[in-house]
BALOBA-1460 file (C-alpha; in Angstrom, 3 decimals):
// residues 158
<rec num="1" residu="m" x="-4.769" y="15.622" z="-36.719"/>
<rec num="2" residu="k" x="-7.821" y="17.791" z="-36.072"/>
<rec num="3" residu="f" x="-7.917" y="20.212" z="-33.158"/>
<rec num="4" residu="e" x="-10.784" y="18.223" z="-31.621"/>
<rec num="5" residu="d" x="-8.618" y="15.079" z="-31.644"/>
<rec num="6" residu="i" x="-5.761" y="16.943" z="-29.964"/>
<rec num="7" residu="v" x="-8.137" y="18.122" z="-27.235"/>
<rec num="8" residu="k" x="-9.389" y="14.552" z="-26.726"/>
<rec num="9" residu="l" x="-5.817" y="13.286" z="-26.523"/>
<rec num="10" residu="v" x="-4.932" y="15.894" z="-23.895"/>
<rec num="11" residu="v" x="-8.076" y="15.105" z="-21.894"/>
<rec num="12" residu="v" x="-7.497" y="11.326" z="-21.844"/>
<rec num="13" residu="f" x="-3.876" y="11.722" z="-20.776"/>
<rec num="14" residu="a" x="-4.861" y="14.274" z="-18.138"/>
<rec num="15" residu="a" x="-7.560" y="11.929" z="-16.776"/>
<rec num="16" residu="s" x="-5.173" y="8.987" z="-16.753"/>
<rec num="17" residu="f" x="-2.426" y="10.836" z="-14.968"/>
<rec num="18" residu="l" x="-4.844" y="12.501" z="-12.561"/>
<rec num="19" residu="a" x="-5.916" y="9.015" z="-11.487"/>
<rec num="20" residu="a" x="-2.253" y="8.025" z="-11.212"/>
<rec num="21" residu="l" x="-1.509" y="11.107" z="-9.123"/>
<rec num="22" residu="l" x="-4.460" y="10.530" z="-6.792"/>
<rec num="23" residu="g" x="-3.499" y="6.899" z="-6.282"/>
<rec num="24" residu="s" x="0.143" y="7.781" z="-5.689"/>
<rec num="25" residu="l" x="-0.798" y="10.264" z="-2.955"/>
<rec num="26" residu="f" x="-1.958" y="7.271" z="-0.904"/>
<rec num="27" residu="t" x="0.567" y="4.749" z="-2.183"/>
<rec num="28" residu="i" x="3.990" y="6.383" z="-2.156"/>
<rec num="29" residu="p" x="4.053" y="7.531" z="1.489"/>
<rec num="30" residu="n" x="2.964" y="4.079" z="2.669"/>
<rec num="31" residu="i" x="5.481" y="1.954" z="0.765"/>
<rec num="32" residu="p" x="8.537" y="2.625" z="2.976"/>
<rec num="33" residu="s" x="6.532" y="2.467" z="6.180"/>
<rec num="34" residu="w" x="3.468" y="0.200" z="6.079"/>
<rec num="35" residu="y" x="3.851" y="-1.859" z="2.871"/>
<rec num="36" residu="v" x="7.468" y="-2.799" z="3.566"/>
<rec num="37" residu="s" x="6.408" y="-4.238" z="6.935"/>
<rec num="38" residu="l" x="3.895" y="-6.668" z="5.418"/>
<rec num="39" residu="n" x="4.654" y="-10.338" z="4.829"/>
<rec num="40" residu="k" x="4.670" y="-10.813" z="1.061"/>
<rec num="41" residu="p" x="4.745" y="-13.946" z="-1.089"/>
<rec num="42" residu="s" x="7.922" y="-15.030" z="-2.867"/>
<rec num="43" residu="f" x="6.503" y="-13.854" z="-6.222"/>
<rec num="44" residu="s" x="6.140" y="-10.267" z="-5.019"/>
<rec num="45" residu="p" x="8.042" y="-7.960" z="-7.383"/>
<rec num="46" residu="p" x="10.593" y="-5.508" z="-6.013"/>
<rec num="47" residu="d" x="9.051" y="-2.211" z="-4.897"/>
<rec num="48" residu="w" x="10.986" y="-0.184" z="-7.504"/>
<rec num="49" residu="l" x="9.213" y="-2.032" z="-10.343"/>
<rec num="50" residu="f" x="5.720" y="-0.723" z="-9.559"/>
<rec num="51" residu="g" x="6.344" y="2.894" z="-10.642"/>
<rec num="52" residu="p" x="7.663" y="2.136" z="-14.148"/>
<rec num="53" residu="v" x="5.024" y="-0.554" z="-14.757"/>
<rec num="54" residu="w" x="2.158" y="1.704" z="-13.706"/>
<rec num="55" residu="t" x="3.507" y="4.574" z="-15.822"/>
<rec num="56" residu="i" x="3.456" y="2.380" z="-18.922"/>
<rec num="57" residu="l" x="0.004" y="1.043" z="-18.053"/>
<rec num="58" residu="y" x="-1.483" y="4.525" z="-17.577"/>
<rec num="59" residu="i" x="-0.083" y="5.551" z="-20.980"/>
<rec num="60" residu="l" x="-1.619" y="2.470" z="-22.631"/>
<rec num="61" residu="m" x="-4.932" y="3.118" z="-20.866"/>
<rec num="62" residu="a" x="-5.002" y="6.693" z="-22.141"/>
<rec num="63" residu="v" x="-4.244" y="5.571" z="-25.694"/>
<rec num="64" residu="a" x="-7.020" y="2.978" z="-25.487"/>
<rec num="65" residu="l" x="-9.555" y="5.527" z="-24.282"/>
<rec num="66" residu="y" x="-8.482" y="7.968" z="-26.996"/>
<rec num="67" residu="l" x="-9.022" y="5.323" z="-29.685"/>
<rec num="68" residu="i" x="-12.552" y="4.761" z="-28.393"/>
<rec num="69" residu="w" x="-13.456" y="8.407" z="-27.846"/>
<rec num="70" residu="r" x="-12.341" y="9.551" z="-31.295"/>
<rec num="71" residu="g" x="-14.763" y="7.106" z="-32.914"/>
<rec num="72" residu="p" x="-18.271" y="7.998" z="-33.959"/>
<rec num="73" residu="k" x="-20.674" y="8.833" z="-31.148"/>
<rec num="74" residu="s" x="-22.932" y="5.926" z="-30.254"/>
<rec num="75" residu="k" x="-24.573" y="4.299" z="-27.238"/>
<rec num="76" residu="q" x="-21.988" y="1.527" z="-27.444"/>
<rec num="77" residu="r" x="-19.113" y="4.041" z="-27.361"/>
<rec num="78" residu="d" x="-20.688" y="5.948" z="-24.470"/>
<rec num="79" residu="s" x="-21.189" y="2.699" z="-22.542"/>
<rec num="80" residu="a" x="-17.559" y="1.708" z="-23.125"/>
<rec num="81" residu="i" x="-16.362" y="5.121" z="-21.911"/>
<rec num="82" residu="a" x="-18.590" y="4.844" z="-18.818"/>
<rec num="83" residu="l" x="-17.095" y="1.434" z="-18.016"/>
<rec num="84" residu="y" x="-13.618" y="2.879" z="-18.486"/>
<rec num="85" residu="a" x="-14.452" y="5.703" z="-16.065"/>
<rec num="86" residu="a" x="-15.826" y="3.214" z="-13.529"/>
<rec num="87" residu="q" x="-12.700" y="1.073" z="-13.626"/>
<rec num="88" residu="l" x="-10.473" y="4.156" z="-13.361"/>
<rec num="89" residu="i" x="-12.364" y="5.296" z="-10.262"/>
<rec num="90" residu="m" x="-12.098" y="1.774" z="-8.823"/>
<rec num="91" residu="n" x="-8.360" y="1.862" z="-9.505"/>
<rec num="92" residu="v" x="-8.015" y="4.982" z="-7.335"/>
<rec num="93" residu="l" x="-10.328" y="3.554" z="-4.661"/>
<rec num="94" residu="w" x="-8.144" y="0.449" z="-4.447"/>
<rec num="95" residu="s" x="-5.084" y="2.615" z="-3.706"/>
<rec num="96" residu="i" x="-7.028" y="4.471" z="-1.040"/>
<rec num="97" residu="a" x="-8.289" y="1.239" z="0.571"/>
<rec num="98" residu="f" x="-5.108" y="-0.822" z="0.367"/>
<rec num="99" residu="f" x="-2.439" y="1.796" z="0.989"/>
<rec num="100" residu="g" x="-4.329" y="4.716" z="2.524"/>
<rec num="101" residu="l" x="-6.547" y="2.770" z="4.894"/>
<rec num="102" residu="h" x="-4.124" y="-0.164" z="5.265"/>
<rec num="103" residu="s" x="-7.060" y="-2.485" z="4.572"/>
<rec num="104" residu="v" x="-5.775" y="-5.515" z="2.718"/>
<rec num="105" residu="l" x="-9.221" y="-7.145" z="2.790"/>
<rec num="106" residu="l" x="-11.070" y="-4.107" z="1.423"/>
<rec num="107" residu="g" x="-8.302" y="-3.746" z="-1.153"/>
<rec num="108" residu="l" x="-8.857" y="-7.365" z="-2.189"/>
<rec num="109" residu="a" x="-12.602" y="-6.827" z="-2.592"/>
<rec num="110" residu="l" x="-12.069" y="-3.658" z="-4.634"/>
<rec num="111" residu="i" x="-9.384" y="-5.126" z="-6.872"/>
<rec num="112" residu="l" x="-11.687" y="-8.031" z="-7.727"/>
<rec num="113" residu="v" x="-14.392" y="-5.534" z="-8.718"/>
<rec num="114" residu="l" x="-11.746" y="-3.612" z="-10.670"/>
<rec num="115" residu="f" x="-10.753" y="-6.779" z="-12.524"/>
<rec num="116" residu="v" x="-14.363" y="-7.508" z="-13.509"/>
<rec num="117" residu="l" x="-14.795" y="-3.907" z="-14.691"/>
<rec num="118" residu="l" x="-11.602" y="-4.267" z="-16.717"/>
<rec num="119" residu="l" x="-12.879" y="-7.427" z="-18.366"/>
<rec num="120" residu="l" x="-16.114" y="-5.660" z="-19.293"/>
<rec num="121" residu="t" x="-14.303" y="-2.519" z="-20.466"/>
<rec num="122" residu="t" x="-11.873" y="-4.478" z="-22.614"/>
<rec num="123" residu="y" x="-14.712" y="-6.525" z="-24.113"/>
<rec num="124" residu="e" x="-16.654" y="-3.362" z="-24.995"/>
<rec num="125" residu="f" x="-13.505" y="-1.750" z="-26.386"/>
<rec num="126" residu="y" x="-12.913" y="-4.862" z="-28.521"/>
<rec num="127" residu="k" x="-16.322" y="-4.442" z="-30.153"/>
<rec num="128" residu="i" x="-15.407" y="-0.881" z="-31.131"/>
<rec num="129" residu="s" x="-11.635" y="-0.923" z="-31.676"/>
<rec num="130" residu="r" x="-9.403" y="-3.958" z="-31.444"/>
<rec num="131" residu="p" x="-6.251" y="-1.836" z="-30.972"/>
<rec num="132" residu="a" x="-7.944" y="-0.133" z="-27.997"/>
<rec num="133" residu="a" x="-8.781" y="-3.509" z="-26.473"/>
<rec num="134" residu="y" x="-5.255" y="-4.791" z="-27.059"/>
<rec num="135" residu="a" x="-3.857" y="-1.689" z="-25.336"/>
<rec num="136" residu="m" x="-5.891" y="-2.644" z="-22.247"/>
<rec num="137" residu="v" x="-4.586" y="-6.232" z="-22.071"/>
<rec num="138" residu="p" x="-1.306" y="-5.475" z="-20.212"/>
<rec num="139" residu="y" x="-3.271" y="-3.477" z="-17.635"/>
<rec num="140" residu="m" x="-5.784" y="-6.297" z="-17.238"/>
<rec num="141" residu="l" x="-2.971" y="-8.839" z="-16.796"/>
<rec num="142" residu="w" x="-1.190" y="-6.624" z="-14.248"/>
<rec num="143" residu="v" x="-4.381" y="-6.098" z="-12.243"/>
<rec num="144" residu="g" x="-4.977" y="-9.854" z="-12.302"/>
<rec num="145" residu="f" x="-1.470" y="-10.356" z="-10.934"/>
<rec num="146" residu="a" x="-1.997" y="-7.548" z="-8.394"/>
<rec num="147" residu="a" x="-5.214" y="-9.261" z="-7.244"/>
<rec num="148" residu="l" x="-3.282" y="-12.493" z="-6.728"/>
<rec num="149" residu="l" x="-0.601" y="-10.568" z="-4.820"/>
<rec num="150" residu="n" x="-3.244" y="-8.740" z="-2.753"/>
<rec num="151" residu="g" x="-4.884" y="-12.074" z="-1.906"/>
<rec num="152" residu="a" x="-1.565" y="-13.634" z="-0.896"/>
<rec num="153" residu="i" x="-0.743" y="-10.628" z="1.288"/>
<rec num="154" residu="y" x="-4.126" y="-11.007" z="2.959"/>
<rec num="155" residu="l" x="-3.427" y="-14.672" z="3.718"/>
<rec num="156" residu="l" x="0.103" y="-13.941" z="4.995"/>
<rec num="157" residu="n" x="-0.958" y="-11.075" z="7.281"/>
<rec num="158" residu="p" x="-3.845" y="-12.308" z="9.438"/>
């Protein structure tokens, strides 16, 4: 592995876990206080499951971005990386809105935008690297489920 590839690998993991850290700063303190008090649907997973799932997803996201970034420079690659960055920012903004601001409705709006950005990102990744796109699929499925959960929480907590 070339030094440049090692640097890219470190950068993508650092970016992924920076986003995870930022989101967790708003999420973790609000789980035992605010989130636990919300009415949740019967399909809501136990709270302990979120940490391990998100850890795996952030690893897969970093691997996907690495696979794209190590490819030849092109407008298509740069566009795919920009979409990835946009969805990562939206991911953090969702945590801030839902957990930090306690706004289930704003969280719902942002997670729907996040899901669309994920669809676009995964599609662009697919055109460049199928393994990168496949690495994004669990994240896309989880965000789809999280959007459904967010919507149900909104309906159950008028």
